[in-house]
C-alpha positions in Angstrom: 56.3 94.1 -1.4 58.9 94.6 -4.5 62.1 96.3 -3.8 62.7 99.5 -4.0 66.1 98.5 -6.1 64.1 96.5 -8.5 62.1 98.7 -8.6 64.0 101.7 -9.8 66.0 99.2 -12.8 62.6 98.3 -14.2 62.3 102.1 -14.0 61.6 104.0 -18.1 64.9 104.4 -20.0 65.6 107.1 -22.5 62.7 106.8 -25.3 59.7 106.0 -22.6 60.7 101.8 -23.3 61.2 99.5 -19.5 63.7 96.7 -19.3 61.9 93.7 -20.1 61.0 92.2 -15.6 63.6 88.9 -16.5 66.0 91.1 -17.5 66.8 92.2 -13.9 67.3 88.9 -12.0 69.7 86.4 -12.1 67.7 84.1 -15.0 70.6 81.5 -14.6 70.5 78.3 -13.0 73.6 75.7 -13.4 73.7 72.6 -15.0 72.7 69.9 -12.2 75.3 67.3 -11.9 73.9 63.0 -11.6 75.8 60.5 -9.2 75.1 57.3 -9.9 76.4 56.8 -6.1 73.8 56.7 -3.7 73.2 59.5 -1.3 72.8 57.2 1.4 75.4 54.4 1.6 73.6 51.0 2.1 72.4 49.9 5.6 74.9 46.8 6.3 73.6 43.8 7.4 75.9 43.9 10.3 73.7 47.0 11.6 73.9 46.8 15.0 76.7 45.9 15.7 81.0 47.6 15.9 82.2 46.0 12.6 78.6 46.5 11.6 78.4 50.6 12.7 82.3 50.8 11.3 81.6 50.0 7.9 78.3 52.4 7.8 80.3 55.1 9.0 82.4 54.1 6.2 80.3 54.2 3.9 78.6 57.7 4.4 82.3 59.3 3.9 84.2 58.3 7.4 87.8 57.6 6.7 88.4 55.5 9.9 91.5 53.1 10.4 89.5 49.8 12.9 91.9 48.0 15.0 89.8 46.6 17.1 89.8 43.5 18.0 87.0 40.7 19.3 88.9 37.9 21.1 86.1 36.7 23.2 82.7 36.1 21.3 79.9 39.2 21.7 76.7 38.1 22.7 74.2 40.1 20.3 73.2 43.2 22.9 76.7 43.4 24.3 77.7 44.2 19.9 75.0 46.5 19.7 75.2 48.0 22.4 79.3 48.7 21.8 77.3 50.1 18.0 75.3 52.6 19.3 78.2 53.8 21.3 79.7 53.8 18.0 77.2 56.0 16.3 76.3 58.2 19.4 80.5 59.2 18.9 80.0 59.3 15.2 77.1 61.6 15.6 79.0 64.0 17.3 82.1 64.4 15.7 80.4 64.6 12.6 78.1 67.7 14.1 81.6 69.4 14.1 84.1 68.2 11.3 83.3 65.5 9.2 86.6 64.8 7.6 88.5 63.8 11.1 90.5 61.1 11.4 89.4 58.4 13.2 90.9 55.8 14.3 88.4 52.9 16.6 90.7 50.7 18.7 89.3 48.6 21.6 88.9 44.6 22.4 86.2 42.0 23.5 87.0 39.8 26.6 85.4 37.0 28.8 85.6 40.4 31.2 84.9 43.8 29.5 84.2 45.7 25.9 86.4 48.1 25.5 85.9 50.8 22.9 88.4 53.4 22.1 87.2 56.0 19.6 90.3 58.6 18.9 89.4 61.9 16.0 92.1 63.4 14.9 90.1 67.2 14.1 90.8 71.0 14.8 87.5 71.1 16.1 89.0 68.7 19.5 87.9 71.1 21.9 84.9 71.3 21.2 83.8 67.7 21.6 85.6 67.9 25.4 83.7 70.9 26.3 80.6 68.1 25.7 79.2 65.9 28.2 78.2 62.6 26.1 75.6 61.6 28.4 73.6 59.5 26.5 76.7 58.5 26.0 77.7 58.4 29.4 74.4 56.8 30.2 73.8 54.1 27.9 77.7 52.8 29.4 75.9 53.5 33.0 72.6 51.7 31.9 74.8 47.9 31.2 77.3 49.1 34.1 80.0 50.7 32.5 81.7 53.9 32.1 83.3 56.2 29.6 85.6 58.4 30.3 87.3 61.4 27.4 90.5 62.7 27.5 91.0 65.8 25.0 94.7 66.7 23.9 95.9 70.0 20.7 93.6 68.6 18.0 92.8 65.4 19.4 90.2 63.7 21.3 88.9 60.5 22.8 86.3 58.7 24.2 87.3 55.6 26.0 83.6 53.4 27.2 84.6 50.3 29.5 81.3 47.5 28.9 81.9 44.8 31.3 80.5 42.1 30.1 79.6 39.9 32.4 76.3 41.5 33.2 74.6 41.0 29.8 71.7 41.7 27.7 68.2 42.8 31.0 65.8 40.6 31.4 
């Protein structure tokens, strides 16, 4: 059914003529800008690793300072679990503030893998109100834990994962 206002705008003009139908619509379409940049970043070869997750997030537009240190080699499984935690945290942050400044710190030692992700964002209280259940469940499934902290415009999540118990059999 036609909008009554549109019908009135096409009412006969003095002299019995009507304006053309297209005259009542905005038919201007702005030109499309074509970019040579890929709309999606290339998946790094080490996608299922901590370094790969950080690289991929940086290519996706996140501003990330990477201060993670691997003092002891990580198993592929433990590296993949760390990467999954990062992807989940980055996803939560992206939902609220794609422009948040992020810092990833932590270390891999013989005893444990610790990842700390800090976000400077005015949406920190909203992040702080989230339970992060899927991240907690993942850490717990490998004998680890997750802690979060919110301070004004800063939100931090720290995951502690022991390296003693490794890939499930």
